[in-house]
Each structure stands twice: as C-alpha cells, then as structure tokens.
C-alpha positions in Angstrom: 2.4 20.2 7.4 0.1 17.0 8.5 -1.3 16.1 11.8 -0.4 12.8 13.3 -2.5 12.3 16.5 -1.1 15.3 18.6 2.3 14.9 16.5 3.0 18.0 13.8 4.9 15.4 10.9 6.7 18.0 8.7 6.0 17.8 4.9 9.6 16.6 4.4 8.9 13.2 6.0 5.6 12.6 3.9 6.6 10.6 0.8 3.2 10.2 -0.6 -0.4 11.6 0.1 -3.9 10.5 -1.7 -6.8 12.6 -1.3 -7.9 11.1 2.0 -4.1 9.5 3.3 -0.9 9.9 3.8 2.4 8.1 4.4 5.5 8.8 6.3 8.4 8.0 7.4 9.1 6.3 10.6 10.9 8.1 13.8 11.5 5.0 15.6 11.4 2.1 13.1 11.8 -1.5 13.9 13.6 -2.7 10.8 14.6 -1.0 8.0 11.9 0.3 5.7 9.1 0.8 8.6 6.5 3.2 7.4 3.0 4.4 8.6 0.3 4.9 6.8 -2.7 7.2 7.9 -5.9 8.7 7.2 -5.6 12.6 7.0 -8.5 12.9 9.2 -7.7 12.4 12.4 -9.7 9.3 14.0 -8.5 7.0 16.5 -10.3 3.8 15.8 -10.2 1.4 12.3 -13.8 0.6 12.9 -14.5 4.8 12.3 -13.2 5.2 9.5 -15.5 6.0 6.6 -15.8 3.8 3.9 -13.8 6.1 1.4 -11.3 5.9 3.6 -10.7 2.6 4.4 -10.8 2.1 1.1 -7.9 4.9 -0.2 -5.6 3.9 3.0 -5.5 -0.3 2.3 -5.2 0.8 -2.0 -2.1 3.0 -0.6 -1.0 0.1 1.9 -1.2 -1.9 -1.2 0.9 0.3 -3.6 3.2 1.2 -0.7 4.0 -2.5 0.2 5.0 -3.1 -3.6 7.3 -0.3 -3.5 8.7 -1.5 -0.3 9.3 -4.9 -1.4 11.2 -4.0 -4.5 13.1 -1.6 -2.8 14.2 -3.7 0.1 14.6 -7.0 -2.0 11.9 -9.2 -0.1 8.8 -11.2 -0.7 7.2 -10.2 2.7 5.7 -7.9 4.4 4.4 -7.8 8.1 1.2 -5.2 8.3 -0.4 -4.0 11.3 -2.8 -2.1 13.1 -2.9 -1.2 17.0 -7.3 0.1 17.1 -6.7 1.2 20.6 -5.0 1.4 23.8 -5.6 -2.5 25.1 -3.8 -3.4 21.9 -1.4 -1.4 22.6 -2.0 2.1 19.9 0.4 4.7 21.0 -0.7 7.8 18.9 -4.3 7.9 19.2 -4.8 8.0 15.2 -5.4 5.4 13.1 -2.1 4.6 11.3 -1.2 1.0 9.2 2.2 -0.2 10.2 3.9 -1.5 7.1 7.5 -3.4 7.6 9.3 -5.2 4.8 10.7 -8.1 6.3 14.0 -10.7 5.8 14.6 -14.3 6.6 15.7 -14.4 10.2 14.9 -10.7 10.9 13.5 -11.9 14.5 14.2 -15.4 16.1 10.7 -15.8 16.4 8.5 -14.4 13.9 5.6 -13.2 15.9 8.1 -11.4 18.1 7.9 -8.2 15.9 4.9 -7.1 17.3 6.4 -7.1 21.0 9.1 -5.0 19.6 7.0 -2.6 17.9 5.0 -2.3 21.5 8.7 -1.6 23.2 9.7 0.7 20.4 6.8 2.9 20.6 7.3 3.3 24.5 11.1 4.5 24.2 11.5 8.3 24.6 14.8 8.6 23.9 15.4 6.5 20.6 14.3 8.9 17.8 15.8 9.4 14.5 17.4 12.5 13.4 15.4 15.3 11.2 18.0 14.9 8.4 18.1 10.8 8.4 14.2 10.6 8.0 13.9 13.4 5.3 16.5 11.3 3.5 14.4 8.3 3.6 11.5 9.8 2.7 13.3 11.5 -0.6 14.5 8.1 -1.9 11.0 6.9 -1.3 9.3 9.9 -2.8 11.5 9.3 -5.7 10.5 5.5 -5.9 6.8 6.6 -5.9 7.3 8.8 -8.6 9.1 5.8 -10.4 6.5 3.4 -10.0 4.0 6.2 -11.3 1.7 6.1 -8.2 -0.6 8.5 -7.7 0.2 10.7 -5.2 -0.8 14.5 -4.7 
C-alpha cells in the first residue's frame, strides 16, 4: 500500500516500482492509458524533489512512455506536471501524467490540459476497482515482458 498525497493506492493498482518511485493506473483517466508516476516520498513540489528522486522518476517515465507507445500503437505522448495549486495540482504530491496520444483525440491538441483539470475536479465519475486492477495487471505483464526494472 502506497500513499499518494491524502489517498491510499492499493498495491493491486500499482504496476511498476523503483526504489524511490511508483506508477499506478488513474482513477479518472482522460484517455485510455492515462497513468501516473509519483515519488514514494510525499512531496508537494517538483522543485523540492531530491536529485535522486528526479532522476528516478524521469527514468521511470521514459521507460513507461515506451511501454505505453508500444501497447497503444502510437508515436506520441503527453507528459504533464501540475506543480502547485495555481498550476492545477489537485493532489498535493508530485506526480507526472503520462497519456498516450492518437491523431485527432482532441480537436485542439492543447485542450488536453483543460480536460485534465476538468476530470480532476469531478468527484462522481471514478472507475471501478476491478477495472483499475485489470488495467494494472496488463501493464504489470508488459513491464515484465519488456524487462523493465521493478521491485
């Protein structure tokens, strides 16, 4: 069981871990494959991460981005960090959104950022635990197949 700000993330929804970071499925994804990567240490600000955490999280994001591109048969990803309330951060724990992109998934490409904010603010549209666990299991198998380091 890992903490994500004030939330508890069940191990069944986590599909990759390093010594300092973890990746988990999103309870309110904007697009299929929308995942989150976060340091294990609860830290609200990206600029307050240690150098080791910064390297670790971006190495994970790079590997997981390759996994998502392959699995969703795409050449593009959106990566975003909302660092602070004024940037739209809704959970006060550093996290990077990874979203596999497809041609035309948004009429205006930058609309994705407003959609992330809109989805984060919804409280009644969350996925079932079973759906999240199923998606995490698929990614867990892909992590293993790709030989990615995970605890």
